[in-house]
C-alpha positions in Angstrom: 0.0 0.0 0.0 1.5 3.3 -1.1 0.4 6.6 0.4 1.9 10.1 0.5 0.8 10.7 4.0 1.8 14.3 4.5 0.0 15.4 1.3 -3.2 13.6 2.2 -3.2 14.8 5.8 -2.6 18.4 4.7 -5.5 18.0 2.2 -7.8 16.6 4.9 -6.9 19.4 7.4 -7.5 22.0 4.8 -10.7 20.5 3.5 -12.1 20.2 7.0 -11.4 23.8 7.8 -12.8 24.9 4.5 -16.0 22.8 5.0 -16.7 24.3 8.4 -16.0 27.8 7.0 -18.3 27.4 4.0 -21.1 26.0 6.1 -20.9 28.9 8.5 -20.7 31.4 5.7 -23.6 29.9 3.8 -25.8 29.9 6.8 -25.3 33.6 7.5 -25.7 32.7 11.1 -22.4 34.0 12.5 -22.1 35.7 15.9 -23.7 39.1 16.0 -21.2 41.9 16.0 -20.9 43.3 19.5 -22.8 40.5 21.1 -21.9 39.6 24.6 -19.1 37.0 25.0 -20.4 34.2 27.3 -16.8 32.9 27.9 -14.9 34.4 30.9 -11.4 35.7 30.1 -11.5 34.4 26.6 -8.6 36.6 25.5 -6.4 35.5 28.5 -5.5 39.0 29.4 -6.3 38.0 33.0 -3.8 35.2 32.8 -5.2 31.7 33.3 -8.0 33.0 35.6 -11.1 30.9 35.0 -9.3 28.2 33.1 -7.9 24.8 34.3 -6.6 21.5 33.1 -8.4 18.2 33.8 -7.5 14.6 33.6 -6.4 11.6 35.6 -3.0 12.6 37.1 -2.0 9.0 37.5 -2.0 8.5 33.7 -1.7 12.0 32.3 1.1 14.6 32.8 -0.1 18.0 31.7 0.1 21.7 32.5 -1.4 24.9 31.3 0.6 28.2 31.0 0.5 31.5 29.2 2.3 32.1 25.9 2.5 34.7 23.2 -0.9 35.1 21.4 -1.5 35.3 17.7 -1.6 39.1 17.6 0.9 40.1 20.3 -1.3 39.5 23.3 -1.5 36.4 25.4 -2.8 33.0 24.8 -3.2 29.8 26.8 -1.0 26.7 26.2 -1.7 23.1 27.1 1.2 20.7 27.2 0.8 16.9 27.7 4.1 15.1 28.1 2.9 11.7 29.3 -0.3 9.9 28.4 -1.7 6.4 28.9 -5.3 5.8 27.8 -7.8 3.3 29.1 -10.6 5.3 30.8 -12.8 8.2 29.8 -11.1 10.4 32.5 -7.7 10.0 30.8 -7.3 13.0 28.6 -5.3 16.2 28.3 -8.0 18.9 28.7 -8.3 22.7 28.9 -11.6 23.7 30.5 -13.7 26.4 32.0 -16.1 25.4 34.7 -19.3 27.1 36.0 -18.9 30.2 33.8 -20.8 29.6 30.5 -24.6 29.8 30.7 -27.0 28.5 28.0 -30.7 28.3 27.5 -32.5 25.4 25.9 -33.4 25.9 22.2 -31.1 28.9 21.7 -28.5 29.1 19.0 -24.9 29.6 20.1 -21.7 30.2 18.2 -18.3 29.3 19.7 -15.1 30.5 18.0 -11.4 30.6 18.8 -8.0 30.6 17.3 -5.8 27.5 17.8 -2.6 25.8 16.7 -0.9 22.6 17.7 2.2 20.6 17.6 3.0 16.9 17.9 -0.6 16.0 18.9 -0.3 12.2 18.4 -4.1 11.7 18.3 -4.3 14.2 15.5 -7.8 15.4 16.4 -8.7 17.8 19.2 -12.2 17.8 20.6 -14.5 20.6 21.9 -17.7 20.2 23.9 -20.0 21.9 26.4 -21.2 19.6 29.3 -23.5 19.9 32.2 -21.4 18.5 35.0 -24.5 17.8 37.1 -25.1 14.3 35.7 -22.6 14.8 32.9 -25.3 15.7 30.3 -24.5 17.0 26.8 -25.6 20.6 26.2 -25.4 20.5 22.3 -21.8 21.3 21.5 -19.8 18.3 20.6 -17.3 18.6 17.8 -13.6 18.3 16.8 -11.0 20.2 14.9 -7.5 19.4 13.5 -4.9 22.0 14.5 -1.8 22.7 12.5 1.4 24.6 13.5 -0.1 27.8 12.2 -2.8 29.9 13.9 -6.3 29.1 12.4 -9.8 30.2 13.4 -12.4 27.5 14.2 -16.1 28.1 14.6 -18.9 25.9 15.8 -22.6 26.4 16.1 -25.1 24.5 18.2 -28.5 24.5 19.7 -28.6 24.1 23.4 -30.3 20.9 24.4 -31.2 22.1 27.9 -30.9 25.0 30.3 -27.6 25.2 32.2 -27.1 28.2 34.5 -24.5 26.6 36.8 -21.9 23.8 36.7 -21.3 23.9 32.9 -17.9 22.9 31.6 -16.5 24.2 28.3 -13.8 21.8 27.4 -11.1 21.4 24.7 -9.1 18.2 24.9 -7.2 15.4 23.2 -6.2 11.9 24.0 -2.5 11.7 23.5 0.7 13.6 24.1 1.2 16.9 22.4 0.7 20.7 22.7 -2.0 23.1 21.7 -2.3 26.9 21.9 -5.7 28.6 22.1 -6.6 32.3 21.8 -9.6 34.6 21.6 -12.3 32.2 22.8 -15.7 33.7 22.1 -19.3 32.4 22.5 -22.3 34.4 21.5 -26.0 33.9 21.0 -27.7 34.1 17.6 -30.8 33.2 15.6 -31.8 30.1 13.5 -33.1 30.0 9.9 -36.5 28.4 10.7 -36.7 29.2 14.3 -36.0 25.6 15.4 -32.5 24.5 14.3 -29.4 25.1 12.1 -30.4 22.7 9.3 -31.8 23.7 5.9 -32.1 22.0 2.5 -28.8 22.1 0.6 -30.5 22.6 -2.8 -34.1 23.7 -2.4 -36.5 23.7 -5.3 -37.3 27.4 -5.9 -40.5 28.7 -7.5 -38.8 31.3 -9.6 -42.0 32.2 -11.5 -43.1 28.6 -12.0 -46.8 27.7 -11.5 -46.3 24.0 -10.8 -43.5 23.4 -8.4 -43.2 19.6 -8.7 -40.5 18.3 -11.1 -41.5 15.5 -13.6 -45.0 15.8 -12.3 -46.6 13.7 -15.0 -43.9 10.9 -15.0 -43.0 11.5 -18.7 -39.4 11.3 -17.6 -40.0 7.9 -15.9 -39.1 7.5 -12.2 -36.7 10.5 -12.2 -37.3 12.9 -9.3 -39.6 10.5 -7.4 -39.3 8.1 -4.5 -41.6 6.8 -1.8 -42.2 7.7 1.9 -44.8 7.0 4.6 -46.8 9.6 6.5 -46.0 8.1 9.9 -42.9 7.0 11.9 -41.9 3.4 12.2 -38.1 3.2 12.4 -35.1 5.5 12.1 -33.1 2.6 10.6 -35.1 1.3 7.7 -37.0 4.0 5.8 -38.3 3.3 2.3 -35.3 3.4 0.1 -36.8 3.6 -3.4 -39.9 4.4 -5.4 -42.6 1.8 -4.8 -44.6 1.4 -8.0 -44.0 1.4 -11.8 -44.1 4.1 -14.4 -46.3 2.6 -17.2 -47.5 3.7 -20.6 -51.2 3.8 -21.4 -54.3 5.9 -20.8 -52.5 8.8 -19.1 -54.1 12.2 -18.4 -51.0 14.1 -19.5 -48.6 12.7 -22.0 -48.4 8.9 -22.3 -47.1 7.8 -18.8 -48.4 7.6 -15.3 -47.4 5.9 -12.0 -49.1 2.7 -11.0 -49.0 1.5 -7.4 -50.2 -2.1 -6.8 -50.5 -2.8 -3.1 -51.3 -6.3 -1.8 -50.1 -9.1 0.5 -47.5 -10.3 -2.0 -46.4 -6.9 -3.3 -46.5 -4.5 -0.4 -43.1 -3.3 1.0 -42.1 -4.8 4.3 -39.8 -2.9 6.6 -37.3 -5.2 8.3 -34.7 -4.5 11.0 -33.2 -6.2 14.0 -33.2 -3.4 16.6 -34.5 -2.7 19.3 -37.2 -5.3 18.9 -37.2 -7.4 15.7 -39.1 -5.3 13.1 -41.3 -6.7 10.4 -43.8 -4.0 9.4 -46.0 -4.3 6.3 -46.4 -0.8 4.8 -50.0 0.0 4.0 -49.4 3.6 2.8 -46.4 3.7 0.4 -46.9 7.2 -0.9 -45.2 8.5 -4.0 -43.1 11.6 -3.1 -41.0 14.1 -5.0 -37.3 14.3 -4.5 -36.2 17.6 -3.0 -37.6 20.2 -0.8 -39.9 22.8 -2.5 -39.7 26.3 -1.1 -43.1 27.9 -0.1 -43.8 31.4 1.0 -45.1 31.6 4.6 -48.8 32.2 4.9 -49.6 31.8 1.3 -52.5 29.6 0.2 -51.3 26.5 -1.6 -53.1 23.7 -3.5 -51.9 20.2 -4.1 -53.7 18.3 -6.8 -53.4 15.1 -8.7 -55.3 13.0 -11.2 -56.1 9.6 -9.7 -58.0 6.4 -10.5 -58.2 3.0 -8.8 -59.1 -0.5 -9.6 -62.1 -0.4 -7.2 -64.5 2.4 -6.1 -63.8 4.1 -2.8 -60.2 3.3 -2.6 -58.6 5.2 0.3 -55.8 7.5 -0.6 -53.9 10.5 0.8 -52.6 13.9 -0.3 -49.9 15.2 2.0 -47.0 17.6 2.4 -44.0 16.6 4.5 -42.4 19.9 5.7 -38.8 20.4 6.6 -38.5 19.3 10.2 -41.0 16.5 9.8 -44.6 17.9 10.2 -46.9 16.3 7.7 -50.3 17.9 7.2 -52.6 15.8 4.9 -56.0 15.2 3.4 -57.7 11.8 3.2 -59.6 11.1 -0.1 -61.7 8.3 -1.6 -60.8 7.5 -5.2 -63.0 6.0 -7.9 -62.3 3.9 -11.0 -62.1 6.8 -13.6 -59.5 9.5 -13.8 -60.5 12.5 -11.6 -58.6 15.4 -10.2 -58.4 15.6 -6.4 -57.3 18.7 -4.7 -56.3 19.9 -1.2 -56.0 23.5 -0.1 -53.8 24.5 2.8 -51.8 27.4 4.2 -48.1 27.3 3.7 -46.2 26.7 7.0 -43.3 28.8 5.8 -40.9 25.8 5.6 -39.8 23.9 2.5 -41.6 20.6 1.9 -42.2 17.8 -0.5 -45.5 16.3 -1.8 -46.9 12.8 -1.1 -49.6 11.1 -3.1 -50.7 7.5 -2.9 -52.9 4.7 -1.5 -53.5 4.6 2.3 -55.0 1.3 3.5 -54.4 2.1 7.2 -57.6 1.6 9.1 -59.2 -0.1 6.2 -60.3 -3.7 5.9 -59.0 -3.7 2.3 -56.0 -5.9 1.8 -55.1 -4.8 -1.7 -55.6 -2.0 -4.2 -54.2 -0.5 -7.4 -53.9 3.3 -7.7 -52.8 5.2 -10.8 -51.3 8.7 -10.4 -50.7 11.4 -13.0 -50.4 15.2 -13.4 -49.4 16.0 -9.8 -49.4 19.8 -9.2 -48.4 21.9 -6.2 -49.0 25.6 -6.7 -49.3 28.8 -4.6 -52.8 29.7 -5.5 -56.3 29.8 -4.1 -57.6 27.1 -6.4 -56.2 24.5 -8.7 -55.4 25.8 -12.2 -54.9 23.9 -15.4 -52.1 21.3 -15.2 -48.6 22.3 -16.5 -45.2 20.8 -16.0 -42.6 22.5 -13.8 -40.5 23.4 -16.8 -41.5 23.5 -20.5 -38.8 20.9 -21.3 -37.7 18.2 -18.8 -34.9 15.6 -19.3 -33.8 12.7 -17.1 -30.9 10.3 -17.1 -31.0 6.6 -16.0 -29.3 3.2 -16.5 -30.8 -0.2 -17.1 -29.7 -1.4 -13.6 -31.4 -0.5 -10.3 -28.9 1.3 -8.1 -26.6 1.7 -11.1 -24.3 -1.1 -9.9 -22.6 -3.1 -12.6 -20.1 -6.0 -12.7 -16.9 -6.8 -14.6 -17.6 -7.3 -18.3 -20.9 -5.4 -18.3 -21.2 -2.2 -20.3 -23.5 0.4 -18.9 -25.7 2.4 -21.2 -27.0 5.8 -20.2 -30.6 6.2 -21.2 -32.5 9.5 -21.2 -36.1 10.6 -21.5 -37.0 14.0 -22.7 -40.5 15.6 -22.7 -41.5 18.8 -24.5 -44.6 20.2 -22.8 -44.7 23.3 -25.1 -46.8 23.4 -28.3 -44.0 24.3 -30.6 -41.1 22.0 -31.7 -37.9 22.2 -29.7 -34.3 21.2 -30.6 -32.4 20.3 -27.4 -28.6 20.3 -27.0 -27.7 17.8 -24.3 -24.1 17.3 -23.1 -23.4 14.2 -21.0 -20.2 14.2 -18.9 -18.7 11.3 -17.1 -16.2 11.7 -14.2 -14.3 9.0 -12.4 -13.4 8.3 -8.7 -10.9 11.1 -8.8 -13.5 13.5 -10.3 -11.6 13.6 -13.5 -13.5 13.9 -16.8 -13.2 10.6 -18.6 -15.9 11.0 -21.2 -18.1 13.6 -22.9 -20.8 13.3 -25.5 -23.1 15.8 -27.2 -26.6 14.7 -28.1 -29.2 16.7 -30.1 -32.8 15.9 -29.8 -35.7 17.2 -31.9 -39.0 17.1 -30.0 -42.4 18.0 -31.4 -44.8 19.9 -29.2 -46.1 17.5 -26.5 -43.7 14.8 -27.5 -41.8 12.4 -25.2 -38.7 10.7 -26.6 -36.4 8.1 -25.1 -32.9 7.2 -26.3 -29.6 5.9 -24.9 -25.9 6.1 -25.4 -23.0 3.8 -24.7 -21.2 5.0 -21.6 -17.9 3.4 -22.7 -17.0 2.5 -19.2 -15.0 -0.7 -19.2 -12.8 -0.4 -16.1 -13.7 -1.0 -12.5 -14.4 2.0 -10.4 -16.8 4.7 -9.3 -18.3 7.2 -11.9 -20.6 10.2 -11.9 -22.7 11.0 -14.9 -24.0 14.6 -15.2 -25.7 16.4 -18.1 -26.4 20.0 -19.2 -29.4 21.0 -21.2 -28.7 24.0 -23.4 -25.8 24.8 -21.1 -27.7 24.5 -17.8 -26.9 21.6 -15.5 -29.8 19.1 -14.9 -30.7 18.8 -11.2 -30.2 15.0 -11.1 -27.2 12.9 -12.2 -26.1 9.3 -11.8 -23.7 7.5 -9.5 -22.3 4.3 -11.1 -20.1 1.6 -9.7 -18.4 -1.1 -11.7 -17.1 -3.8 -9.4 -16.0 -7.4 -9.3 -18.9 -9.7 -8.3 -17.8 -11.5 -5.2 -17.8 -15.3 -5.5 -16.2 -16.6 -2.3 -18.3 -18.2 0.4 -16.5 -16.2 3.2 -15.0 -12.7 3.4 -13.3 -10.3 5.7 -15.9 -7.6 5.6 -19.3 -7.4 7.3 -22.0 -5.0 8.3 -23.4 -4.2 11.8 -27.2 -4.8 11.3 -28.3 -6.3 8.0 -29.9 -3.7 5.7 -33.6 -3.8 5.9 -34.3 -3.9 2.2 -33.5 -6.9 0.1 -32.0 -4.9 -2.8 -29.4 -3.3 -0.4 -28.5 -6.7 1.1 -28.0 -8.2 -2.4 -25.8 -5.2 -3.4 -23.7 -5.6 -0.3 -23.2 -9.3 -0.7 -22.3 -8.8 -4.4 -19.4 -6.6 -3.2 -18.2 -9.1 -0.7 -19.8 -7.6 2.4 -20.9 -11.1 3.4 -21.1 -11.0 7.2 -23.8 -9.3 9.2 -23.9 -8.8 12.9 -27.5 -9.7 13.8 -29.0 -8.2 17.0 -32.1 -10.4 16.9 -31.0 -12.8 19.6 -32.4 -10.8 22.6 -33.4 -12.9 25.5 -36.6 -10.8 25.9 -37.7 -11.7 22.4 -36.8 -15.4 22.4 -38.1 -16.2 25.9 -40.6 -13.4 26.7 -41.8 -15.4 29.7 -39.9 -18.0 31.7 -39.9 -21.3 29.9 -41.9 -20.0 26.9 -39.5 -19.9 23.9 -40.4 -18.5 20.5 -38.1 -18.2 17.6 -40.6 -17.0 15.0 -39.4 -13.4 14.6 -35.7 -14.2 15.1 -36.0 -17.0 12.5 -37.5 -14.6 10.1 -34.6 -12.2 10.4 -31.9 -14.9 10.3 -33.5 -16.9 7.4 -33.9 -13.8 5.3 -30.3 -12.8 5.8 -29.0 -16.3 4.9 -31.3 -16.5 1.9 -29.9 -13.3 0.6 -26.3 -14.4 1.0 -25.2 -13.2 4.4 -23.1 -15.1 6.9 -24.6 -14.4 10.4 -22.7 -13.4 13.5 -25.2 -14.0 16.3 -25.0 -11.2 18.8 -26.7 -11.7 22.1 -26.7 -7.9 22.9 -28.1 -8.0 26.5 -27.5 -10.3 29.4 -31.1 -10.5 30.6 -34.8 -10.4 29.7 -37.0 -8.0 31.5 -38.4 -10.8 33.6 -35.0 -12.4 34.3 -33.1 -9.3 35.2 -31.8 -8.6 38.7 -32.5 -4.8 38.2 -34.5 -3.3 41.0 -38.2 -2.8 40.3 -37.7 1.0 40.0 -35.8 0.4 36.7 -38.7 0.0 34.4 -38.6 2.7 31.6 -41.0 2.4 28.7 -39.4 4.6 26.0 -36.5 3.8 23.6 -33.6 3.7 24.3 -34.2 3.6 28.0 -36.5 0.6 27.7 -33.5 -1.7 27.4 -32.2 -0.7 30.9 -33.6 -3.8 32.7 -32.2 -6.1 30.0 -28.7 -4.5 30.5 -28.5 -5.8 34.1 -27.0 -9.2 34.9 -29.4 -12.1 35.2 -31.0 -12.9 38.5 -30.4 -16.7 38.1 -27.4 -18.1 36.2 -29.3 -21.4 35.5 -32.0 -19.4 33.6 -29.2 -17.7 31.6 -27.6 -21.0 30.8 -30.9 -22.5 29.6 -31.6 -19.5 27.3 -28.1 -19.8 25.8 -28.4 -23.6 25.4 -31.8 -23.4 23.7 -30.7 -20.6 21.4 -27.4 -22.0 20.2 -28.9 -25.4 19.7 -31.8 -24.0 17.7 -29.4 -22.2 15.3 -26.5 -24.8 15.2 -27.2 -25.5 11.5 -27.2 -21.8 10.6 -24.8 -19.9 12.9 -21.3 -20.8 13.9 -20.1 -17.6 15.6 -21.8 -16.1 18.7 -20.9 -12.8 20.4 -21.4 -12.3 24.1 -23.1 -8.9 24.6 -22.6 -5.5 23.0 -20.1 -3.1 24.6 -20.2 -4.5 28.1 -19.3 -2.4 31.2 -18.3 0.9 29.5 -21.7 1.7 27.8 -25.3 1.3 28.9 -26.0 -1.8 26.7 -24.7 -4.6 28.9 -23.6 -4.7 32.5 -23.1 -0.9 32.7 -20.5 0.2 35.2 -22.8 3.0 36.4 -25.2 0.3 37.7 -22.5 -1.3 39.8 -21.4 -4.0 37.3 -17.7 -4.9 37.0 -15.4 -6.7 34.5 -15.6 -9.7 36.8 -19.3 -9.9 36.2 -18.7 -10.0 32.5 -16.0 -12.6 32.5 -18.1 -14.9 34.7 -21.0 -14.7 32.2 -18.7 -15.2 29.2 -17.4 -18.4 30.9 -20.9 -19.6 31.4 -21.9 -18.7 27.8 -18.8 -20.4 26.4 -19.3 -23.7 28.3 -23.0 -23.8 27.7 -22.8 -22.9 24.0 -20.0 -25.4 23.3 -22.1 -28.1 25.0 -25.0 -27.2 22.7 -22.9 -27.0 19.6 -19.3 -28.3 19.7 -18.5 -26.5 16.4 -19.6 -23.0 17.5 -17.1 -20.2 18.2 -17.4 -17.4 20.8 -16.5 -13.8 20.4 -16.1 -11.6 23.5 -14.6 -8.4 24.7 -15.3 -4.8 25.7 -15.9 -3.6 22.2 -13.8 -0.6 22.9 -10.5 1.0 21.8 -9.9 2.2 25.4 -6.8 0.2 26.3 -3.9 0.4 28.7 -3.3 -0.4 32.4 -6.5 -0.1 34.5 -8.8 -0.2 31.4 -11.8 -2.5 31.4 -10.1 -4.7 28.8 -7.0 -4.9 30.9 -9.0 -6.1 33.9 -10.9 -8.6 31.8 -7.7 -10.1 30.3 -6.2 -10.4 33.8 -9.4 -12.2 34.9 -8.8 -14.9 32.2 -11.2 -13.7 29.5 -9.1 -15.2 26.7 -9.7 -18.8 28.0 -13.4 -18.4 27.3 -13.4 -17.0 23.8 -12.2 -17.8 20.3 -11.7 -14.2 19.3 -11.5 -10.8 21.0 -13.9 -8.0 20.0 -13.0 -4.3 19.4 -15.0 -1.2 18.3 -13.8 2.2 17.2 -15.2 5.3 15.5 -12.2 7.3 14.3 -14.2 10.4 13.2 -11.6 12.5 11.4 -8.5 10.6 12.6 -6.4 9.1 9.8 -6.1 5.4 10.3 -2.4 5.5 11.0 -3.1 7.3 14.3 -5.0 4.2 15.5 -2.2 1.7 15.0 -0.7 2.3 18.4 -3.9 1.0 20.0 -3.7 -2.3 18.0 -0.1 -2.7 19.1 -1.1 -2.2 22.7 -4.0 -4.7 22.5 -1.6 -7.4 21.2 0.9 -6.6 23.9 -1.9 -7.0 26.5 -2.9 -10.4 25.1 0.7 -11.5 25.1 0.9 -10.6 28.8 -2.4 -12.5 29.4 -1.2 -15.8 28.0 -1.3 -15.5 24.2 -3.0 -13.9 21.3 -6.4 -14.6 19.9 -7.7 -13.3 16.6 -9.2 -9.8 16.7 -12.6 -8.9 15.3 -13.7 -5.3 14.8 -17.5 -5.5 14.9 -18.3 -1.8 14.8 -16.5 1.0 13.1 -16.9 3.5 10.3 -15.6 6.4 8.4 -18.4 8.6 7.1 -18.9 11.1 4.2 -21.3 12.2 1.5 -20.6 14.3 -1.5 -24.3 15.3 -2.0 -25.8 16.1 1.4 -29.6 16.8 1.2 -29.4 18.9 4.4 -26.7 21.3 5.6 -25.0 21.6 7.9 -24.8 17.8 7.9 -26.4 16.2 10.9 -24.5 13.4 12.7 -24.4 11.6 16.0 -20.8 12.7 17.0 -19.4 9.3 16.3 -20.4 9.6 12.6 -18.9 13.0 12.1 -18.4 13.3 8.3 -15.1 13.6 6.6 -14.8 16.3 3.9 -15.7 14.0 1.0 -16.3 10.4 -0.1 -12.8 10.0 -1.6 -11.2 10.6 1.8 -13.7 8.2 3.4 -12.9 5.5 0.9 -9.1 5.9 1.1 -9.1 6.1 4.9 -11.3 3.0 5.1 -9.1 0.8 2.8 -5.9 2.0 4.6 -7.4 1.2 7.9 -8.5 -2.3 6.7 -4.9 -3.0 5.8 -3.5 -1.8 9.1 -6.1 -4.0 10.9 -5.0 -7.0 8.9 -1.4 -6.3 9.8 -2.2 -6.5 13.5 -4.3 -9.6 13.6 -7.9 -8.4 12.9 -9.7 -11.1 10.9 -13.2 -9.7 10.5 -14.1 -6.0 9.9 -17.7 -4.9 10.3 -19.0 -1.4 9.2 -21.7 0.4 11.1 -24.4 0.2 10.0 -27.0 -1.4 7.7 -29.4 1.4 7.9 -31.4 2.7 4.9 -31.4 6.2 3.5 -34.9 7.6 3.3 -36.2 10.1 0.7 -35.0 13.6 1.2 -32.9 12.6 4.1 -29.2 12.0 4.8 -28.0 8.7 6.3 -24.2 8.5 6.3 -24.4 5.7 8.8 -25.7 3.5 6.0 -22.0 3.8 4.7 -22.3 2.3 1.3 -25.6 3.4 -0.2 -27.7 6.5 -0.7 -31.4 6.7 -1.6 -32.5 4.3 -4.3 -29.5 2.0 -3.6 -27.0 4.3 -5.4 -23.4 3.6 -4.3 -21.0 5.9 -2.6 -17.3 5.8 -3.5 -16.5 3.6 -0.6 -18.7 0.8 -2.1 -16.4 0.5 -5.1 -13.3 0.7 -2.9 -14.4 -2.0 -0.5 -15.5 -4.3 -3.4 -12.0 -4.0 -4.9 -10.5 -4.7 -1.5 -12.6 -7.8 -1.1 -11.5 -9.1 -4.5 -7.8 -8.7 -3.6 -7.9 -9.9 0.1 -9.5 -13.2 0.9 -10.2 -14.3 4.5 -7.0 -16.5 4.4 -4.7 -13.6 3.7 -1.7 -13.2 5.9 0.5 -10.2 6.8 4.2 -10.7 5.9 6.1 -7.5 6.6 6.0 -3.7 6.7 8.5 -2.2 4.2 7.4 1.4 4.7 9.9 4.3 4.5 8.8 6.8 7.1 8.0 10.2 5.7 8.2 8.8 2.1 5.6 6.1 1.6 3.7 3.3 3.5 3.9 -0.2 2.1 2.7 -3.5 3.6 3.3 -6.9 2.2 0.7 -9.7 2.4 0.5 -13.2 1.0 -2.4 -15.5 0.3 -2.4 -19.2 -0.4 
């Protein structure tokens, strides 16, 4: 593996700084000039008054001092000369306690200047905490300092009131030095009064009467997807358009959308968390892609021509507004084309339209609904139908998701519709770029369209090499709003692989695409004691079987995760621990079992039931250090975990002599005194066949994580010998086409500057993991991207199953590196290149 590390790292630092700066500039939400600074002594002209360092003095040697500031004044300096990780308190931290006050729902902007030197962990974190219960207050981010002064700015909405005991903290987890100057926090305003987020590319009216693109489906499926008007799961939203664009007796043009809903055709949402999910969707509404801007307070009308296979077919007209509010109107549709309309007041937020069948609350089990000529207009009553633009053009390929395999030659098809009365000659330029965003092909196409005509054609893409490609087009010099993402990958043929996914994707087309790229393993969370034995002695495997059998049928190899040590009824949690809402409703299951014999019986029955389908079992998710299993905060210890692993190991092996056991903290916190250190000293390695790790590097280059892997192997050596390592949760995240900005994330999924960096970091990390004995690598997570939403946790796929760059990169990795590959040696030249030698066979 070759990599010019300094160039790439400099590129990433610059891109991260630029990305933050552009988001702030675009939002126009900067601190108000002259606004009160909520930070005490932020210019350090009072010395270090109000500032302190924080961290475990037994493992961290650090000090704060004054130094020359960026403009001749003073700044604060934090030096960390010794560092050993292992617990959350081990950090080098600059902090201000009980000074900053915030109010729930208010927008705040924090800015400061910083530089750094020799920060081994690369990334520096910044957060605001409520120390009374250690609750987050809304600010949780990171930055990458260089040896030059740079300004960093962060915006957040306060999650709760905090008038006392706040802690503003800037910290890193390694040795190194940082300098900080001119720390300022001010209060501001949000764009829609509720949050920072806004659509990245809103659909603007700009004099148009109909605001819906491709409103009569003459350009096929382009610009349309499906959504539901209610909430079921954050993890498995509808990922593509449900229905078919057909030709026939259309109201406008020659095409319309046909949705056939029935027991054998209705979409079924599937997921394995928290409870096994199998939900038949009875209201799969067609919805336009993109948020349409609407003027606050104006009267709007949504209309559509509809007909059904039977009289009185229930249907819905709705508007999903930015932020999630979905006003709607129920209608009853007959068997002939008729225009249905709904009048409402604009809420002043962008939104997208939804139209379709709605069998919720009905005794009907099936229906067919036809949809044509959808129109959203800012008017008092519906006017004659028109298209959004006089001429509309769309691109497509012959393959769902645009994923092709070696030897296949993609064709780019396009549909064009001329809604005007007069003939039009169109000049279309199609441009293809590769993984590196280099232009690798261009073609000019001229189309003659009579008034009202729709025309379809296609061109050879001339893509013969593996890789990731983007296809974009301009019409008469103006770029079309939608393009294509294409991946050409080797189709994986082995029965085992290195790569897996944490949670199987909830839609079959995504599972198949993952398996085709060699993402064979899935870490299934369905084996919860509460679901398999909901009452003592009453076992049911129906829902777990459904999940497992589906995954195996689609090509996955299942890692059976028993995430929690108890069922609600078998837990030794006190009666006061009985929350009802997710995620708190798993608290009782996180406690250790009241009776070890009940635990052994559950393990034995479960492993025996799946002995012909599952070989590898994992004992709990992230025990001790998180709230999932045996949480430290509830009095559990590493000894509790090792005891239960021993019981699980012995019981499972008795039920299936061929099964294998995976155990461990699922953490990258290592070192003396860490949970992993304590478990290894208690003999954990005797009772498992592989050791589990988790990490979410955020912006850290993979090379910064290598020291942890070295330390883990040293700890295993000291504990009696090495076992294979498995990484069952991790991820680098990015998207080149965010729907919403600034990008939302859950801290651990903080996005890198672009998909190329994500793909390259990921492959480099995979090779480093292989070097240090990691045999299986699972990405988090198999969640599905919904329409007009971002879901970078889904890693490989966007809406409609379109690939990200990392999909093509991991497919190539899987083709090169089989599960039997072995590391040979590191032949890197520090400061010049990185090269690792592997062998297979």
